C-alpha positions as CSV (number, residue, x, y, z in Angstrom):
1,M,155.0,126.7,67.3
2,A,155.9,123.4,66.9
3,E,156.1,122.6,70.3
4,T,152.7,124.0,70.9
5,K,151.4,122.1,68.6
6,S,152.8,118.6,69.5
7,S,151.8,119.1,73.0
8,E,148.5,120.0,71.8
9,A,148.2,117.0,70.4
10,E,149.4,115.2,73.4
11,V,146.5,116.4,75.5
12,R,144.3,115.3,73.0
13,A,145.8,112.0,73.1
14,A,145.8,112.0,76.3
15,A,142.2,112.9,77.3
16,T,140.8,109.7,74.9
17,I,140.0,106.4,75.9
18,G,141.7,104.0,73.0
19,G,141.0,106.8,71.1
20,A,137.1,107.8,72.2
21,P,137.3,111.0,74.1
22,I,136.7,110.9,78.0
23,S,134.1,112.7,77.6
24,W,131.8,110.6,75.1
25,V,132.9,107.9,77.4
26,A,132.1,109.5,81.0
27,I,128.5,110.4,79.7
28,I,127.3,107.3,77.6
29,G,128.5,105.5,80.7
30,A,126.1,107.6,83.0
31,L,123.1,107.4,80.6
32,M,123.8,102.9,80.2
33,G,123.7,103.3,84.1
34,A,120.7,105.5,84.2
35,G,119.2,102.7,81.1
36,T,119.2,99.8,84.0
37,L,116.4,101.0,85.6
38,V,114.4,100.8,82.4
39,P,113.0,97.2,82.3
40,L,112.9,95.8,78.8
41,V,112.6,92.0,79.0
42,F,111.9,90.2,82.3
43,Y,113.8,87.0,83.1
44,I,111.3,83.8,82.9
45,E,112.1,82.6,85.8
46,G,111.2,86.1,87.9
47,T,114.3,86.9,89.3
48,G,115.7,90.4,87.6
49,Y,115.4,91.8,83.8
50,H,117.0,92.7,80.8
51,P,117.6,96.4,81.3
52,L,117.1,99.1,78.1
53,S,121.0,99.8,78.3
54,K,121.7,96.1,77.8
55,A,120.0,96.9,74.0
56,L,122.6,99.4,73.5
57,Y,125.6,97.2,74.2
58,V,126.5,96.8,70.3
59,P,125.6,100.4,69.0
60,V,127.6,101.7,72.4
61,V,131.1,99.6,71.0
62,A,130.3,100.1,67.7
63,I,130.2,104.1,68.6
64,L,133.2,104.0,70.7
65,G,135.7,101.2,69.7
66,I,136.7,98.5,71.9
67,W,138.1,100.2,74.9
68,G,136.1,103.3,75.1
69,G,133.1,101.1,74.5
70,V,133.9,98.5,77.2
71,T,134.8,101.5,79.8
72,S,131.7,103.2,79.2
73,I,129.7,99.8,79.3
74,T,131.6,99.5,82.6
75,I,130.5,102.9,84.1
76,G,127.1,101.6,83.3
77,G,127.4,98.4,84.9
78,I,128.8,99.9,88.2
79,I,126.3,102.3,88.7
80,A,123.7,99.5,87.9
81,L,124.8,97.5,91.2
82,F,123.6,100.3,93.3
83,I,120.8,101.6,91.6
84,A,119.1,98.4,89.7
85,P,119.5,95.7,91.9
86,G,117.2,94.2,89.5
87,A,119.5,94.5,86.6
88,A,122.3,93.4,88.2
89,S,121.9,90.7,90.8
90,S,125.6,90.0,92.2
91,F,128.4,92.8,92.8
92,I,131.6,90.8,91.0
93,V,129.7,87.5,88.7
94,S,127.3,90.5,87.5
95,L,129.8,93.1,86.9
96,V,132.5,90.8,84.8
97,F,130.0,88.9,82.9
98,D,127.5,90.9,82.1
99,Y,129.2,94.5,81.5
100,I,132.8,93.9,81.1
101,V,133.2,90.6,79.2
102,L,129.9,90.9,77.4
103,A,131.5,94.3,76.1
104,L,134.9,93.0,75.1
105,I,133.1,90.0,72.6
106,I,131.0,92.5,71.2
107,G,133.8,94.8,70.4
108,F,135.8,91.6,69.3
109,I,133.2,90.3,66.8
110,L,132.8,94.0,65.5
111,N,136.4,94.3,64.6
112,G,137.2,90.6,63.7
113,K,138.7,89.4,66.2
114,W,136.8,86.4,66.5
115,K,139.8,84.1,67.7
116,Y,139.4,85.9,71.3
117,S,135.7,85.5,71.1
118,A,136.2,81.5,70.5
119,I,138.8,82.1,73.8
120,F,135.9,83.5,75.9
121,W,133.6,80.8,74.4
122,L,135.9,78.0,75.2
123,A,136.5,79.4,79.1
124,G,132.7,79.3,79.7
125,V,132.1,75.6,78.4
126,L,134.6,74.5,80.4
127,T,133.5,77.0,83.6
128,Y,130.2,75.1,83.1
129,I,131.3,71.9,82.4
130,L,133.9,71.7,85.6
131,F,131.5,73.5,88.2
132,P,130.0,72.3,90.2
133,W,129.4,68.3,88.4
134,I,133.2,67.9,88.6
135,I,134.5,70.8,90.8
136,P,133.8,70.6,94.0
137,G,131.8,66.6,92.2
138,Q,129.0,64.8,93.1
139,V,129.1,65.0,96.8
140,F,128.5,68.9,96.4
141,V,126.2,68.5,93.6
142,E,123.9,65.9,95.8
143,S,124.1,68.2,99.1
144,V,122.4,71.2,97.4
145,G,120.2,69.3,95.3
146,I,121.2,69.6,92.1
147,V,119.9,67.1,89.3
148,G,122.7,64.5,88.8
149,P,125.4,64.4,86.2
150,Y,123.2,62.0,84.7
151,N,121.2,64.4,83.4
152,F,124.2,66.7,83.0
153,W,124.2,66.8,78.9
154,P,120.2,67.3,78.1
155,L,119.8,69.9,80.8
156,F,123.4,71.7,79.3
157,I,122.6,71.6,75.6
158,G,118.7,72.1,76.1
159,A,118.9,75.2,78.1
160,N,122.3,76.3,76.3
161,W,121.4,75.7,72.5
162,F,121.3,79.5,71.5
163,D,124.5,80.1,74.0
164,I,125.9,77.1,72.3
165,S,125.5,78.1,68.2
166,S,126.6,81.7,68.9
167,I,130.2,80.3,68.5
168,L,128.6,79.2,64.8
169,V,127.6,82.5,64.4
170,V,130.8,84.1,64.8
171,L,132.4,81.6,62.9
172,I,130.3,81.8,60.1
173,F,129.6,85.7,59.8
174,K,133.4,86.6,61.0
175,D,134.0,88.4,58.0
176,K,130.4,89.4,57.0
177,I,129.3,91.3,60.5
178,P,132.6,93.9,60.6
179,A,131.9,94.6,57.0
180,W,128.1,94.7,57.0
181,I,128.4,97.3,60.4
182,R,130.1,99.8,58.5
183,S,128.7,99.7,54.9
184,N,125.8,102.0,54.1
185,D,123.3,99.3,53.8
186,G,120.6,99.7,56.3
187,K,119.6,96.2,56.2
188,K,123.1,94.8,56.5
189,M,123.7,96.9,59.5
190,V,120.7,95.8,60.9
191,A,121.9,91.7,60.1
192,A,125.2,92.9,61.6
193,I,124.1,94.0,65.0
194,M,121.5,91.4,65.8
195,L,123.8,88.5,64.7
196,T,126.4,90.0,67.2
197,V,123.9,90.0,69.8
198,W,123.4,86.5,69.4
199,G,127.4,85.4,68.5
200,S,128.2,87.4,72.1
201,E,125.7,84.9,74.0
202,I,128.9,83.2,74.5
203,S,129.5,85.2,77.8
204,H,126.3,83.5,78.9
205,L,127.7,80.3,79.5
206,F,129.2,81.8,82.3
207,G,126.4,82.2,84.2
208,W,124.4,78.8,83.8
209,G,126.5,76.7,86.2
210,F,125.6,79.4,89.4
211,W,122.0,79.7,88.2
212,A,121.4,75.8,88.4
213,I,122.5,75.7,92.0
214,I,120.4,78.8,92.6
215,Y,117.4,77.1,90.9
216,S,118.8,73.1,91.9
217,Q,114.9,71.9,92.9
218,Q,113.8,73.4,89.7
219,A,116.5,72.8,87.3
220,E,114.9,70.7,84.5
221,L,112.1,73.2,84.7
222,I,114.3,76.4,84.0
223,A,116.2,74.4,81.4
224,I,112.9,73.7,79.4
225,L,112.2,77.4,79.7
226,S,115.3,78.7,78.7
227,M,115.2,77.0,75.2
228,V,112.6,79.0,74.2
229,S,112.9,82.2,76.9
230,V,116.9,82.6,75.7
231,P,116.2,83.5,72.2
232,L,113.3,85.7,72.5
233,E,114.7,87.5,75.0
234,R,117.8,88.2,73.0
235,S,116.0,88.8,69.9
236,V,114.2,92.1,71.6
237,L,117.3,92.9,72.7
238,A,118.7,92.6,68.9
239,L,115.6,94.9,67.4
240,V,116.0,97.5,69.8
241,G,119.7,98.0,69.1
242,A,119.3,97.7,65.4
243,L,116.4,100.0,65.5
244,V,118.8,102.6,67.7
245,G,122.4,101.6,66.5
246,V,121.5,101.9,62.5
247,P,120.0,105.8,62.4
248,L,123.3,106.9,65.4
249,L,125.9,105.5,63.2
250,R,124.7,106.9,59.9
251,T,124.0,110.1,61.9
252,L,127.6,110.0,63.3
253,R,128.9,108.9,59.4
254,K,127.7,112.6,58.1
255,S,128.4,114.4,60.9
256,G,132.3,115.2,59.7
257,L,133.7,114.2,63.5
258,R,137.3,112.3,63.6
259,S,136.1,108.5,63.7
260,I,137.5,106.5,66.6
261,P,139.3,103.6,66.1
262,G,138.1,100.2,66.3
263,S,134.2,102.0,66.2
264,A,131.6,101.7,63.3
265,W,131.4,104.9,61.3
């Protein structure tokens, strides 16, 4: 009997990803993929949109834990690459930064592992500063018509002020967010989800350098529009995530189901 119980426990352990049941991960991943077909907020430059599923990143990670959540969101991202090009503009860049990295950062923030988020933030800043302004450099910048380095810092800080401030949000609320998301206070749970969306803006710093190249002739206009549009877009995502996530987490806490490691219920 002891061997039977042991083998049953091993089967249950093997059928999880980071403690999250594979069935949950697969089903939620499929739903996340389907959710990419639903536009929630259109990009101000008109090249695509933030899908409904993106507003659910924080609740998904809060329910499935870091690794289950990352896997589920990645599944949704892979599906999006084939069925929703407006939500996933390019295969590698979009899958890595819009799905995997973003989900990881959210998981780190919700579990108080803020130092890992800071590493991603620094990597994003360095990537933006180096490419393309220093690597490949001035010749390349001029060849594609990007506004020269003399305008780099105003563009960078102006367009990315909301993203840059994300590291301050993480540092200031690094202890409060993990506690608030696991509390029974609805207001604190809402605040935790909305602050996590803001804190996860770290990931957006990876993309703006490529974006500037694509819109090189309109870099200054895009930067000005980004100052206002990015915080408004993220506010919508945060609000929808809170409206969906808080009731789900409360329901799971009352369900009597086994909690998943790293989850918030």
